N, C-alpha and C positions, 0 to 999 in steps of 0.2 A: 462191524464191517458189513457193508451191503454186498449182496451177491450180484455179479453181473450176469445177465442172461445171454448166452451165446445162441445165435439163431440155429434152429434145428435141434436144440438141446432142451430137454424138459427143465422147468423151473426147479431150482434147488440142486440140480446136478452141477458138479464142479467142472470147470474147463480143464481139459487134460493138457499136459505140457505140449503135446503135438499140435493141439488146436490153438493154443496160445501162440506157439511158434508160427503157425500158418497165418493166424490173424495179424501178428506183428509184421510178418513178411508182406502180407497184403497191404497193410497200412504203409510200410516202407516203400513198396512199389508205387502206391498212389502218391506219396510225397515225392518220390523220384520223378514220376511222370509230370507232376506239377512243376518241379524245379526245371525239368527238361523243357516244358512248354514256356516257362518264364525265360529260360536261357535262349530259346529260339526267338522269342519275341524281342529280347534285348539284342541278339545278334542281328536280326532284321533291321532294328532301329539304327544300329551302328553301321550296317552295310548301306542303308539309305543315306545316312549322314556322310559316309565316306564318298558315295557316288555324287551327292550334292556338292560336297567340298571339291571334288575333282572337277566337276562341271564348272563351278565358280572359278576355280584356278585357271582352267582352260580359257574361259571367257576373259578373265583378267589378263592372261598372257596375250591373247589376241588384241585386246584393247590397248595394252601398253605398246605392242608392236606397231599398231596403227597410229597411235599418238606419236611414237618416236619417228615414224616415217613422215608424218605430217609436219612435225617440228623440224626435221631435217630439210624438207622441201621449203618451209617458211624461211629457215636460216639461209639456204642457198639464194632464194629470191631476194631476201633483204640485203645480203652481201652484194649481189649483182646490182641491185638498185643503187647502192652506195658507190659502186665502181663505175657505173655507166657514164656519169658526168666527167670523170677523170679520163676515161677512154675517149670520149668526145673531144676533150681539150687536147689530148695527145694527137688525135687525128687531125684536128684543126692546125696544130703546130706543124705537123708534117706537110699538110697541104700548102700552108703558107711558105714553107721552105721549098716548095716545088717537088715534093716527094710523094709518090702514090703510096699510101699506107698499106695497101693490099699487096704490093709487090714484095717478093721475097728478099730482095737486096736493096739496101739504101743507096747503093752505088748505081742507081738507075740512070743517071745522067750519062754515063759511059764515056767520060773524058779519057782520052788515051794519053794525053800529056800529063806529066806530074803536076799536081795542083800546087798553088802557092801556099804559104803558111796560113794566110787568112782563110782561104778556101778549105784547106785541110781541117782547120779547127771547126769551121761551119759544118763540113761533111761529117766529121767525127761526132759532133753534137747531134746532128740529124740522124746519124746511124744509131747512136745511143738511144735517142727518143724512139726511133723505129723499133729497136729491140725491146724496150720497155712496153711499148704499145702491143707488139705481137705476143709478148709473154703474158700480159694481162688478158688479151683476147683468147689465147690458148688455154689459160687457166679457167676462164669462164666456159669455154667450149667443153673442156674436160668435166666441168661440173654440170653439164647439160644445158647451159645457157647458149642459145643460138640467136644470131642476128638475122634480120630479113630486110630486103630492099625490094619494095613492091612496084618498081617502075614497070608500067605497062599493064598492071593488074587493075581490075575494077576497084573503085574506092569502097572500103568496108570500114564503117565507123568503129567496129570492134577491134580492128587491127591498125587503123590509120587515123592520124589527126591532120585534118586539112588546115594548113596555115594560110593558103591563098588559092585562088583559081586563076586560070589563064586560058585565053582562047587559043585553040590549036586547030588549024584547018582540017587536017586529015584524021585527027583523033576523035573518037566518040566521046560524048559528054560523060563525066563521072569516071574517067580513067586517070590513074596516077601518072603524071608527066615527069615529075622530078622528086627525088627523095632529099630532103634537107637534112634529116637525121634518121639513121637506121632505126628500125624497131628491134626490141629484144624480147625474147620469151624463154620460159623454162617450163618443161613438162606441160606444154600447151597453154600455160598461163602467161598472158601478156604482161611483161614488166614495164615496158614503155612502148606506146604505140609509135609507129613510124610517122615522122612529121614530114608531110608531103605537100606538093602542089598538084592540084586536080584540074583536069580540063573542064571547060564550061560547056 
């Protein structure tokens, strides 16, 4: 058996139980300090990972909210684009029947005498078409789709599509004289430019 030399003790002298206990306690404290440093390092790594994961999740949440909002706007715009031709046709049908589509009542003609059967059927049909027209327009309005009629405004190629020009004595050149088809937009995005006649 080889003798271990304890510091501060002459060679050949045996280590006392108290010295051995002290040395073992010192070694245990060093091991505990090493384990504590390792545990702190591991804790810091997990904390950094948790913070990074939280930041990544927050970025993901914001991106998904933004993408959802954009998809909703695209969906509204696409639906409105599909409905606009039907609304135009309903409006044309009402105008050809002599009914102003923007009036609240289809009974705009104001006849006080009871109508004949033939007139009643025509009026009933016109009234039904007007109701469908107003309901579609109301649904689009609630979805944020708005119409615009630029008569009297300066021509803007971003908002208007000039179908023809016309000489108008008192009007300045480049002013919208007549709207052939209204324009539609949603959230500032033009769905369909207003189709117009512009002064020369």
